[in-house]
Backbone as numpy.savetxt, mean C-alpha at the origin, in Angstrom:
# Nx Ny Nz CAx CAy CAz Cx Cy Cz
-1.95 -7.91 -55.80 -3.33 -7.39 -55.68 -3.68 -7.28 -54.19
-4.21 -6.12 -53.76 -4.55 -5.93 -52.34 -5.54 -6.98 -51.85
-5.41 -7.29 -50.56 -6.30 -8.28 -49.95 -7.68 -7.70 -49.67
-8.64 -8.59 -49.50 -9.98 -8.21 -49.04 -10.36 -9.10 -47.88
-11.30 -8.64 -47.06 -11.75 -9.45 -45.93 -12.35 -10.77 -46.40
-13.02 -10.73 -47.52 -13.63 -11.96 -48.05 -12.56 -12.98 -48.40
-11.51 -12.54 -49.08 -10.43 -13.45 -49.47 -9.72 -14.01 -48.23
-9.55 -13.17 -47.21 -8.87 -13.62 -45.99 -9.70 -14.68 -45.28
-11.01 -14.44 -45.15 -11.88 -15.40 -44.46 -11.90 -16.75 -45.17
-11.84 -16.73 -46.51 -11.91 -17.97 -47.29 -10.58 -18.73 -47.31
-9.50 -18.05 -46.98 -8.18 -18.68 -47.07 -8.06 -19.82 -46.06
-7.77 -21.03 -46.53 -7.63 -22.20 -45.67 -6.25 -22.85 -45.81
-5.71 -22.82 -47.04 -4.44 -23.50 -47.30 -3.27 -22.70 -46.73
-2.28 -23.41 -46.14 -1.10 -22.71 -45.61 -0.38 -21.96 -46.72
0.15 -20.78 -46.37 0.89 -19.99 -47.35 0.79 -18.51 -47.03
1.25 -17.66 -47.97 1.26 -16.22 -47.79 0.24 -15.56 -48.71
-0.48 -14.59 -48.13 -1.41 -13.76 -48.91 -0.86 -12.33 -48.85
-0.39 -11.83 -49.97 0.28 -10.52 -50.01 -0.72 -9.39 -50.19
-0.51 -8.31 -49.39 -1.37 -7.13 -49.51 -0.64 -5.99 -50.20
0.70 -6.05 -50.22 1.48 -4.98 -50.83 2.19 -4.13 -49.80
3.26 -3.48 -50.24 4.01 -2.59 -49.34 4.72 -3.33 -48.23
4.97 -4.63 -48.43 5.66 -5.42 -47.42 4.74 -6.15 -46.47
3.43 -5.87 -46.52 2.47 -6.51 -45.62 1.92 -7.78 -46.25
1.92 -8.86 -45.48 1.31 -10.10 -45.96 0.69 -10.86 -44.78
-0.21 -11.77 -45.09 -0.87 -12.61 -44.09 -0.33 -14.03 -44.24
0.20 -14.56 -43.15 0.75 -15.91 -43.16 -0.30 -16.87 -42.59
-0.76 -17.80 -43.44 -1.73 -18.82 -43.00 -0.92 -20.06 -42.62
-1.00 -20.46 -41.35 -0.20 -21.58 -40.87 -1.04 -22.86 -40.90
-0.36 -24.04 -40.91 -1.10 -25.31 -40.99 -2.14 -25.51 -39.90
-1.89 -24.97 -38.72 -2.83 -25.15 -37.62 -4.10 -24.33 -37.80
-4.11 -23.45 -38.78 -5.31 -22.66 -39.06 -5.20 -21.20 -38.68
-4.13 -20.82 -37.97 -3.98 -19.43 -37.58 -3.57 -18.55 -38.75
-3.88 -17.26 -38.65 -3.55 -16.30 -39.71 -2.81 -15.12 -39.06
-1.53 -14.97 -39.39 -0.66 -13.99 -38.76 -0.27 -12.89 -39.73
-0.40 -11.65 -39.26 0.05 -10.51 -40.06 1.56 -10.35 -39.91
2.24 -10.18 -41.04 3.68 -9.95 -41.05 3.99 -8.74 -41.94
5.05 -8.02 -41.54 5.52 -6.89 -42.33 7.00 -7.09 -42.61
7.34 -7.20 -43.91 8.73 -7.41 -44.31 9.35 -6.07 -44.69
10.52 -5.79 -44.11 11.18 -4.51 -44.39 12.70 -4.68 -44.33
13.40 -3.69 -44.81 14.86 -3.68 -44.72 15.29 -2.70 -43.65
16.20 -3.15 -42.81 16.67 -2.29 -41.73 17.41 -1.08 -42.29
17.28 0.06 -41.61 18.05 1.24 -42.05 19.55 0.94 -41.98
20.30 1.53 -42.83 21.77 1.44 -42.89 22.23 0.08 -43.40
21.94 -1.00 -42.65 22.44 -2.33 -43.03 21.68 -2.92 -44.21
20.44 -2.51 -44.42 19.56 -2.99 -45.47 19.26 -4.48 -45.34
19.48 -5.04 -44.15 19.16 -6.45 -43.94 17.65 -6.62 -43.79
17.17 -7.74 -44.36 15.73 -7.99 -44.31 15.29 -8.39 -42.89
14.13 -7.92 -42.51 13.60 -8.21 -41.17 12.09 -8.35 -41.26
11.51 -9.02 -40.25 10.06 -9.21 -40.18 9.51 -8.65 -38.88
8.33 -8.06 -38.99 7.64 -7.52 -37.82 6.25 -8.12 -37.77
5.81 -8.54 -36.58 4.48 -9.15 -36.41 3.47 -8.09 -36.00
2.30 -8.11 -36.64 1.24 -7.17 -36.32 0.05 -7.83 -35.63
0.19 -9.08 -35.20 -0.92 -9.77 -34.55 -1.60 -10.76 -35.48
-2.73 -11.27 -35.05 -3.45 -12.30 -35.82 -4.78 -11.75 -36.34
-5.24 -12.38 -37.40 -6.56 -12.07 -37.96 -7.57 -13.07 -37.37
-8.73 -12.68 -36.91 -9.38 -11.37 -37.11 -9.18 -10.39 -35.95
-8.41 -10.79 -34.90 -8.19 -9.88 -33.77 -7.64 -8.54 -34.28
-6.67 -8.62 -35.20 -6.18 -7.42 -35.88 -6.80 -7.41 -37.28
-7.63 -6.45 -37.55 -8.35 -6.41 -38.83 -7.40 -5.99 -39.96
-7.89 -6.12 -41.18 -7.12 -5.72 -42.35 -6.81 -4.23 -42.29
-7.78 -3.43 -41.91 -7.58 -1.97 -41.81 -6.52 -1.64 -40.76
-6.58 -2.31 -39.61 -5.61 -2.06 -38.55 -4.21 -2.49 -38.97
-4.10 -3.61 -39.66 -2.79 -4.09 -40.11 -2.18 -3.10 -41.11
-2.99 -2.56 -41.98 -2.49 -1.57 -42.94 -2.03 -0.29 -42.23
-2.77 0.11 -41.21 -2.39 1.31 -40.45 -1.03 1.09 -39.76
-0.83 -0.10 -39.22 0.45 -0.40 -38.59 1.58 -0.43 -39.61
1.29 -0.91 -40.81 2.29 -0.91 -41.88 2.71 0.53 -42.19
1.74 1.43 -42.29 2.07 2.82 -42.62 2.89 3.48 -41.51
2.57 3.15 -40.26 3.34 3.69 -39.14 4.79 3.22 -39.21
4.95 1.93 -39.52 6.29 1.35 -39.63 7.07 2.00 -40.77
6.41 2.25 -41.90 7.07 2.86 -43.05 7.51 4.30 -42.75
6.71 5.01 -41.92 7.10 6.37 -41.52 8.36 6.33 -40.67
8.46 5.35 -39.79 9.67 5.21 -38.96 10.88 4.92 -39.84
10.70 4.03 -40.80 11.80 3.69 -41.70 12.25 4.92 -42.50
11.31 5.74 -42.90 11.64 6.96 -43.64 12.50 7.89 -42.80
12.28 7.85 -41.46 13.08 8.69 -40.55 14.35 8.00 -40.08
14.64 6.83 -40.66 15.85 6.11 -40.31 15.75 5.31 -39.02
14.52 4.99 -38.60 14.30 4.26 -37.35 13.85 2.84 -37.66
14.47 1.88 -37.01 14.10 0.48 -37.16 12.81 0.24 -36.37
11.69 -0.07 -37.00 10.43 -0.26 -36.26 10.49 -1.41 -35.26
11.31 -2.43 -35.54 11.46 -3.54 -34.59 12.12 -3.08 -33.30
13.21 -2.28 -33.45 13.90 -1.75 -32.27 13.02 -0.74 -31.53
12.22 0.01 -32.29 11.31 0.97 -31.68 10.28 0.25 -30.81
9.78 -0.87 -31.30 8.81 -1.64 -30.53 9.42 -2.17 -29.24
10.67 -2.66 -29.33 11.36 -3.15 -28.12 11.54 -2.03 -27.11
11.91 -0.86 -27.60 12.11 0.28 -26.71 10.81 0.68 -26.02
9.70 0.65 -26.77 8.39 1.01 -26.20 7.95 -0.02 -25.17
8.23 -1.28 -25.46 7.88 -2.34 -24.51 8.68 -2.20 -23.22
9.98 -1.88 -23.35 10.82 -1.69 -22.18 10.37 -0.48 -21.38
10.01 0.58 -22.10 9.53 1.79 -21.43 8.23 1.52 -20.69
7.36 0.70 -21.30 6.10 0.35 -20.65 6.32 -0.45 -19.38
7.30 -1.38 -19.42 7.60 -2.18 -18.23 8.17 -1.30 -17.13
9.03 -0.35 -17.53 9.61 0.56 -16.54 8.54 1.47 -15.96
7.63 1.90 -16.82 6.53 2.76 -16.37 5.66 2.03 -15.34
5.37 0.74 -15.60 4.56 -0.05 -14.68 5.28 -0.25 -13.35
6.61 -0.49 -13.41 7.38 -0.71 -12.19 7.47 0.55 -11.34
7.37 1.72 -11.98 7.47 2.98 -11.27 6.13 3.67 -11.10
5.04 2.91 -11.28 3.71 3.49 -11.07 3.48 3.74 -9.59
2.53 4.61 -9.29 2.25 4.91 -7.89 1.82 3.65 -7.14
0.98 2.83 -7.79 0.52 1.61 -7.13 1.68 0.67 -6.80
2.62 0.50 -7.76 3.76 -0.38 -7.53 4.65 0.14 -6.40
4.90 1.44 -6.39 5.74 2.03 -5.34 5.03 1.96 -3.99
3.70 2.18 -3.99 2.93 2.11 -2.75 2.98 0.71 -2.15
2.85 -0.31 -2.99 2.91 -1.69 -2.50 4.30 -2.01 -1.94
5.31 -1.50 -2.61 6.67 -1.71 -2.13 6.88 -1.04 -0.78
6.34 0.17 -0.64 6.45 0.90 0.63 5.66 0.20 1.73
4.46 -0.27 1.42 3.64 -0.97 2.41 4.33 -2.22 2.92
5.04 -2.93 2.03 5.72 -4.17 2.43 6.82 -3.91 3.44
7.28 -2.68 3.53 8.36 -2.36 4.46 7.85 -1.89 5.82
6.54 -1.73 5.96 5.98 -1.25 7.21 5.80 -2.40 8.19
5.98 -2.11 9.46 5.87 -3.15 10.50 4.70 -2.87 11.43
3.59 -2.39 10.85 2.41 -2.10 11.64 1.72 -3.38 12.09
0.82 -3.22 13.05 -0.02 -4.36 13.43 -0.88 -4.73 12.22
-1.22 -6.02 12.06 -1.95 -6.47 10.85 -3.22 -5.67 10.55
-3.99 -5.35 11.60 -5.25 -4.64 11.37 -5.05 -3.28 10.72
-4.03 -2.56 11.16 -3.78 -1.22 10.60 -3.24 -1.33 9.19
-2.40 -2.34 8.94 -1.87 -2.56 7.60 -3.00 -2.85 6.61
-3.96 -3.65 7.02 -5.11 -3.96 6.17 -5.90 -2.69 5.87
-6.05 -1.84 6.87 -6.81 -0.60 6.71 -6.15 0.33 5.70
-4.85 0.54 5.83 -4.13 1.44 4.92 -4.11 0.86 3.51
-3.91 -0.46 3.40 -3.92 -1.11 2.09 -5.27 -0.91 1.40
-6.35 -1.03 2.16 -7.69 -0.84 1.60 -7.89 0.59 1.11
-7.35 1.56 1.84 -7.43 2.96 1.40 -6.79 3.12 0.03
-5.60 2.57 -0.12 -4.89 2.70 -1.40 -5.68 2.01 -2.52
-6.17 0.80 -2.24 -6.84 0.02 -3.28 -8.17 0.64 -3.71
-8.92 1.20 -2.76 -10.26 1.70 -3.06 -10.31 3.20 -3.38
-9.43 3.98 -2.75 -9.55 5.43 -2.86 -8.42 6.10 -3.63
-7.34 5.39 -3.89 -6.20 6.03 -4.56 -5.88 5.38 -5.91
-5.62 4.07 -5.90 -5.17 3.39 -7.12 -6.12 3.50 -8.31
-7.45 3.44 -8.10 -8.33 3.56 -9.28 -8.12 4.86 -10.05
-7.59 5.89 -9.40 -7.46 7.21 -10.03 -6.04 7.49 -10.49
-5.04 7.15 -9.67 -3.66 7.51 -10.04 -2.70 6.32 -9.93
-3.23 5.13 -9.66 -2.37 3.97 -9.43 -1.46 3.65 -10.60
-1.94 3.85 -11.82 -1.15 3.49 -13.01 -0.20 4.60 -13.43
-0.30 5.77 -12.82 0.54 6.90 -13.22 1.95 6.77 -12.65
2.99 7.09 -13.43 4.35 7.08 -12.89 4.48 8.10 -11.76
5.14 7.73 -10.69 5.27 8.65 -9.56 5.97 9.94 -9.95
6.89 9.86 -10.90 7.64 11.05 -11.31 6.75 12.08 -12.00
5.59 11.64 -12.54 4.71 12.55 -13.28 3.59 13.14 -12.43
3.40 12.62 -11.23 2.27 13.05 -10.40 2.51 14.44 -9.82
1.45 15.24 -9.81 1.52 16.60 -9.30 0.46 16.80 -8.22
0.59 17.89 -7.47 -0.29 18.17 -6.34 -1.78 18.14 -6.70
-2.22 18.73 -7.80 -3.67 18.72 -8.11 -4.25 17.32 -8.25
-3.44 16.36 -8.73 -3.95 15.00 -8.88 -4.19 14.36 -7.51
-3.29 14.57 -6.57 -3.49 14.05 -5.22 -4.67 14.75 -4.54
-4.79 16.06 -4.80 -5.90 16.81 -4.20 -7.24 16.26 -4.69
-7.33 15.95 -5.98 -8.57 15.40 -6.52 -8.91 14.06 -5.87
-7.88 13.26 -5.59 -8.09 11.95 -4.96 -8.70 12.12 -3.57
-8.08 12.94 -2.74 -8.55 13.06 -1.35 -9.84 13.87 -1.25
-10.10 14.75 -2.22 -11.36 15.49 -2.18 -12.55 14.57 -2.43
-12.35 13.51 -3.21 -13.44 12.54 -3.40 -13.79 11.89 -2.06
-12.77 11.60 -1.27 -13.00 11.01 0.05 -13.65 12.03 0.96
-13.18 13.25 0.90 -13.72 14.33 1.73 -15.19 14.58 1.42
-15.54 14.53 0.15 -16.92 14.83 -0.27 -17.94 13.81 0.23
-17.48 12.61 0.55 -18.43 11.64 1.09 -18.49 11.71 2.62
-17.84 12.73 3.19 -17.91 12.97 4.62 -16.83 12.32 5.46
-15.92 11.59 4.82 -14.85 10.90 5.55 -13.64 11.83 5.64
-13.78 12.90 6.40 -12.75 13.94 6.45 -11.47 13.42 7.09
-11.61 12.70 8.20 -10.41 12.18 8.87 -9.67 11.19 7.97
-10.42 10.34 7.26 -9.79 9.39 6.34 -9.07 10.12 5.22
-9.65 11.21 4.73 -9.01 11.99 3.67 -7.65 12.51 4.12
-7.59 12.99 5.36 -6.32 13.48 5.90 -5.31 12.34 6.04
-5.77 11.19 6.51 -4.86 10.04 6.67 -4.34 9.56 5.32
-5.24 9.51 4.33 -4.84 9.05 3.00 -3.81 10.00 2.40
-4.03 11.30 2.57 -3.07 12.28 2.05 -1.71 12.11 2.74
-1.74 11.84 4.02 -0.51 11.62 4.76 0.23 10.39 4.23
-0.52 9.30 4.00 0.08 8.08 3.49 0.65 8.29 2.08
-0.07 9.04 1.25 0.43 9.34 -0.10 1.74 10.11 -0.02
1.82 11.02 0.94 3.06 11.77 1.12 4.22 10.87 1.51
3.94 9.85 2.33 4.99 8.92 2.73 5.45 8.07 1.55
4.50 7.69 0.69 4.86 6.92 -0.51 5.73 7.78 -1.44
5.35 9.04 -1.63 6.12 9.91 -2.51 7.50 10.20 -1.93
7.59 10.29 -0.62 8.90 10.49 0.02 9.79 9.27 -0.23
9.17 8.09 -0.18 9.91 6.85 -0.47 10.32 6.81 -1.94
9.43 7.27 -2.83 9.73 7.30 -4.26 10.94 8.21 -4.53
11.00 9.33 -3.83 12.15 10.23 -3.98 13.43 9.58 -3.46
13.31 8.90 -2.33 14.49 8.26 -1.73 15.04 7.15 -2.60
14.17 6.48 -3.36 14.61 5.37 -4.21 14.87 5.79 -5.66
14.82 7.09 -5.92 15.17 7.59 -7.24 14.09 7.50 -8.28
12.84 7.17 -7.89 11.75 7.08 -8.85 11.06 8.44 -9.06
11.26 9.37 -8.18 10.67 10.71 -8.30 11.69 11.72 -7.80
11.55 12.96 -8.23 12.50 14.00 -7.82 11.91 14.97 -6.81
10.60 14.92 -6.62 9.98 15.83 -5.65 8.71 15.21 -5.09
8.35 15.67 -3.90 7.13 15.21 -3.22 6.15 16.38 -3.17
5.06 16.33 -3.94 4.14 17.46 -4.01 3.17 17.56 -2.82
3.13 16.56 -1.98 2.12 16.54 -0.91 2.23 17.72 0.06
3.45 18.13 0.50 3.51 19.28 1.42 2.85 20.53 0.87
2.76 20.66 -0.45 2.11 21.83 -1.05 0.60 21.84 -0.84
0.05 20.71 -0.36 -1.39 20.61 -0.16 -1.80 20.91 1.28
-0.86 21.36 2.08 -1.18 21.69 3.47 -2.30 22.74 3.52
-3.34 22.45 4.28 -4.46 23.37 4.42 -5.49 23.29 3.32
-5.33 22.36 2.41 -6.27 22.27 1.27 -7.52 21.47 1.59
-7.51 20.71 2.69 -8.67 19.91 3.08 -9.38 20.56 4.27
-10.64 20.24 4.41 -11.39 20.70 5.57 -10.73 20.18 6.84
-10.61 21.03 7.83 -9.97 20.62 9.09 -10.76 19.48 9.72
-10.03 18.54 10.32 -10.68 17.41 10.98 -11.45 17.89 12.21
-12.72 17.54 12.31 -13.51 17.99 13.48 -12.89 17.47 14.78
-12.87 18.32 15.78 -12.34 17.90 17.08 -13.28 16.90 17.74
-12.70 15.88 18.32 -13.48 14.88 19.03 -13.05 14.85 20.48
-14.00 15.11 21.34 -13.71 15.11 22.77 -14.29 13.83 23.38
-13.41 12.99 23.90 -13.86 11.76 24.54 -14.41 12.07 25.94
-15.35 11.27 26.34 -15.95 11.47 27.66 -14.88 11.42 28.73
-14.86 12.41 29.61 -13.84 12.46 30.66 -14.36 13.24 31.85
-13.90 12.86 33.02 -14.24 13.58 34.24 -13.13 14.59 34.50
-13.47 15.87 34.55 -12.48 16.92 34.78 -12.65 17.64 36.11
-13.78 17.44 36.74 -14.03 18.10 38.02 -13.34 17.34 39.15
-12.49 17.98 39.96 -11.76 17.30 41.03 -12.67 16.54 42.00
-13.82 17.11 42.29 -14.73 16.45 43.22 -15.26 15.15 42.61
-15.61 15.22 41.33 -16.12 14.03 40.64 -15.03 12.96 40.52
-13.79 13.40 40.30 -12.69 12.45 40.22 -12.51 11.72 41.56
-12.62 12.49 42.61 -12.52 11.87 43.94 -13.60 10.84 44.16
-14.81 11.15 43.71 -15.91 10.20 43.86 -15.64 8.93 43.06
-15.07 9.09 41.85 -14.75 7.93 41.03 -13.70 7.05 41.72
-12.68 7.67 42.27 -11.62 6.90 42.92 -12.17 6.14 44.13
-13.07 6.78 44.88 -13.68 6.10 46.04 -14.55 4.94 45.57
-15.24 5.14 44.43 -16.08 4.07 43.89 -15.22 2.88 43.47
-14.05 3.16 42.89 -13.14 2.08 42.50 -12.66 1.32 43.73
-12.28 2.04 44.76 -11.79 1.40 45.98 -12.88 0.59 46.66
-14.12 1.00 46.47 -15.22 0.30 47.11 -15.82 -0.81 46.28
-15.29 -1.03 45.07 -15.85 -2.06 44.19 -15.66 -3.44 44.81
-16.67 -4.28 44.77 -16.65 -5.58 45.45 -16.66 -6.75 44.47
-16.24 -6.52 43.24 -16.22 -7.60 42.26 -15.02 -8.51 42.43
-14.63 -9.21 41.35 -13.50 -10.14 41.43 -12.20 -9.39 41.69
-11.22 -10.09 42.23 -9.94 -9.46 42.54 -9.25 -8.94 41.28
-9.35 -9.71 40.19 -8.71 -9.29 38.94 -9.30 -7.97 38.46
-10.63 -7.86 38.47 -11.28 -6.63 38.04 -10.94 -5.48 38.97
-10.93 -5.75 40.26 -10.59 -4.71 41.23 -9.18 -4.17 40.99
-8.23 -5.08 40.76 -6.85 -4.66 40.52 -6.73 -3.86 39.23
-7.46 -4.28 38.19 -7.41 -3.56 36.92 -7.96 -2.15 37.07
-9.07 -2.02 37.80 -9.65 -0.69 38.02 -8.70 0.20 38.81
-8.00 -0.35 39.76 -7.06 0.44 40.57 -5.80 0.80 39.79
-5.40 -0.08 38.84 -4.20 0.19 38.05 -4.45 1.24 36.96
-5.66 1.27 36.40 -5.95 2.14 35.27 -5.59 3.60 35.51
-6.00 4.22 36.62 -5.66 5.64 36.82 -4.20 5.86 37.21
-3.48 4.78 37.52 -2.07 4.91 37.88 -1.15 4.79 36.67
-1.59 4.04 35.66 -0.71 3.74 34.52 -1.06 4.49 33.24
-2.31 4.92 33.08 -2.75 5.66 31.89 -2.43 4.92 30.59
-2.81 3.65 30.53 -2.66 2.88 29.30 -4.04 2.57 28.74
-4.09 2.11 27.51 -5.38 1.76 26.91 -5.95 0.52 27.61
-7.28 0.43 27.68 -7.89 -0.73 28.33 -7.40 -2.06 27.76
-7.25 -2.12 26.42 -6.79 -3.35 25.79 -5.37 -3.72 26.19
-4.52 -2.71 26.34 -3.13 -2.97 26.76 -3.10 -3.52 28.19
-3.92 -2.95 29.06 -3.97 -3.43 30.43 -4.55 -4.84 30.50
-5.58 -5.08 29.72 -6.24 -6.39 29.72 -5.31 -7.49 29.22
-4.42 -7.16 28.29 -3.53 -8.16 27.69 -2.13 -8.19 28.30
-1.96 -7.53 29.42 -0.65 -7.53 30.07 -0.27 -8.94 30.52
1.02 -9.25 30.44 1.54 -10.56 30.85 2.61 -10.37 31.92
2.71 -11.36 32.80 3.68 -11.24 33.89 5.12 -11.17 33.37
5.39 -11.78 32.25 6.75 -11.75 31.70 7.17 -10.33 31.31
6.21 -9.41 31.22 6.53 -8.04 30.84 6.77 -7.14 32.04
6.51 -7.66 33.25 6.65 -6.86 34.47 8.05 -7.04 35.07
8.74 -5.92 35.27 10.09 -5.92 35.85 10.02 -5.16 37.18
9.88 -5.93 38.25 9.69 -5.31 39.55 10.93 -4.55 40.02
12.11 -5.09 39.80 13.33 -4.44 40.29 13.49 -3.06 39.67
13.14 -2.94 38.40 13.26 -1.65 37.72 11.97 -0.84 37.82
10.91 -1.45 38.41 9.60 -0.81 38.51 9.13 -0.38 37.13
9.13 -1.36 36.18 8.75 -1.06 34.81 7.85 -2.16 34.22
6.97 -1.74 33.38 6.17 -2.66 32.57 6.64 -2.44 31.13
7.27 -3.43 30.54 7.86 -3.30 29.21 6.97 -4.02 28.19
6.13 -3.24 27.51 5.22 -3.81 26.51 6.01 -4.06 25.23
6.06 -5.29 24.72 6.87 -5.59 23.53 6.31 -4.94 22.27
7.18 -4.79 21.29 6.82 -4.10 20.05 5.65 -4.76 19.32
5.59 -6.11 19.34 4.55 -6.79 18.59 3.14 -6.51 19.12
3.03 -5.95 20.31 1.72 -5.61 20.86 1.31 -4.17 20.55
2.25 -3.38 20.05 1.97 -1.97 19.84 1.62 -1.68 18.39
0.78 -0.70 18.16 0.31 -0.34 16.83 1.46 0.00 15.90
2.42 0.77 16.36 3.53 1.20 15.53 4.73 0.27 15.61
4.54 -0.90 16.23 5.58 -1.93 16.29 6.87 -1.40 16.96
6.70 -0.61 17.99 7.83 -0.14 18.79 7.54 -0.46 20.26
8.54 -0.94 21.01 8.31 -1.27 22.42 7.89 -0.03 23.21
7.08 -0.26 24.24 6.57 0.85 25.05 6.90 0.59 26.51
7.48 1.56 27.16 7.88 1.44 28.56 6.91 2.19 29.46
6.34 1.49 30.44 5.41 2.10 31.38 6.04 2.06 32.78
6.40 3.21 33.35 6.96 3.23 34.71 5.90 2.78 35.71
6.31 2.05 36.73 5.39 1.56 37.75 5.66 2.29 39.06
4.66 3.02 39.52 4.80 3.68 40.82 4.70 2.63 41.92
5.00 3.03 43.15 4.99 2.08 44.27 3.62 1.45 44.44
2.55 2.26 44.29 1.20 1.72 44.46 0.88 0.67 43.40
1.34 0.91 42.15 1.09 -0.05 41.08 1.82 -1.36 41.35
3.06 -1.27 41.86 3.83 -2.48 42.19 3.11 -3.27 43.28
2.58 -2.57 44.27 1.88 -3.25 45.37 0.64 -3.97 44.85
-0.09 -3.34 43.92 -1.30 -3.96 43.37 -0.93 -5.21 42.58
0.12 -5.12 41.78 0.56 -6.27 40.97 1.02 -7.42 41.86
1.71 -7.12 42.93 2.15 -8.18 43.86 0.95 -8.84 44.53
-0.06 -8.05 44.79 -1.28 -8.60 45.38 -1.99 -9.54 44.42
-1.94 -9.22 43.12 -2.64 -9.99 42.10 -1.89 -11.27 41.71
-0.57 -11.25 41.80 0.24 -12.33 41.25 -0.11 -13.73 41.78
-0.37 -13.92 43.06 -0.69 -15.27 43.54 -1.91 -15.88 42.85
-2.81 -15.02 42.33 -4.03 -15.53 41.71 -3.83 -15.85 40.22
-3.10 -15.02 39.50 -2.99 -15.19 38.04 -1.59 -15.52 37.55
-0.59 -15.46 38.44 0.78 -15.71 38.01 1.19 -17.14 38.26
2.51 -17.38 38.26 3.05 -18.70 38.58 3.11 -18.83 40.09
3.92 -19.72 40.58 3.98 -19.95 42.03 4.33 -18.67 42.77
3.72 -18.50 43.93 3.97 -17.29 44.71 5.43 -17.14 45.08
6.16 -18.25 45.14 7.58 -18.19 45.52 8.43 -17.54 44.44
7.83 -17.25 43.26 8.59 -16.64 42.19 8.86 -15.15 42.45
8.23 -14.58 43.49 8.52 -13.19 43.83 9.88 -13.13 44.49
10.84 -12.61 43.75 12.18 -12.43 44.31 12.67 -11.05 43.89
12.89 -10.20 44.84 13.27 -8.82 44.55 14.51 -8.80 43.64
14.45 -7.92 42.62 15.62 -7.74 41.77 15.55 -8.51 40.48
14.62 -9.49 40.33 14.54 -10.25 39.09 13.41 -9.71 38.22
13.52 -9.96 36.90 12.57 -9.39 35.95 11.70 -10.46 35.33
10.48 -10.07 34.95 9.59 -10.96 34.21 8.94 -12.01 35.06
7.90 -12.63 34.59 7.10 -13.66 35.25 6.81 -13.32 36.68
6.59 -12.04 36.94 6.20 -11.62 38.27 7.33 -11.63 39.27
8.55 -11.77 38.78 9.65 -11.83 39.75 10.29 -10.47 39.94
């Protein structure tokens, strides 16, 4: 006799409550109620059991629907137990090859400075993954990426939209290299975003004004360290932060070079700054104040002001 919700709710004693067609509810001593489906495997005709979850999480109606699905598979000669395993495996593979999973794997291989890594990671988490993070990289197409970056563009973050699209292209290139995708659709989106507005930083371009600036620097009467930094800036053309954080161990007088190590650079690559004669003279002037002993100046040696 088919089961009813009333009979199931009242069932307390351990045992089986049969619904028919191989479906039954197993009441266990601990009080749980488990849906089971008994069937014979195709070909071998060996008896097997399939679990449909627990009651009331899986309702009577849902359990019956799952029974009918399983019976359709059996009619086609498919073992529903093996089919479930295959679907579970496919789901795990799908998750491992999702855009979010591949993006995280690609990010872990980057050697950027921490601040930039945090920024790119935030872009993926907030602007990309909510929309396409769960999608397999092999299934993603150009319109899906375009929709992602257009959302960013529409809020006025045009430069960020371009950067995000570039990063997505790098992830897809990595997906192709690792065999998770066969093509990278990002190049097809060239020109699809609003062009990034040009930004002109304040600069002196008039020769007369430049001369006045240089004379003002030479006439500055502040501390020696500040004076030397101001005089070095137009000779070396480095960022203010790079000049401010320079260390004597990076200065190679014999080679007339300032070798900035990779860990200080945004892209984690060492940067070589040639030192003209005037720059070397300024650094030698500064060393007695901020370096080690003045006797460490020995022509031909590298680092620590030597």
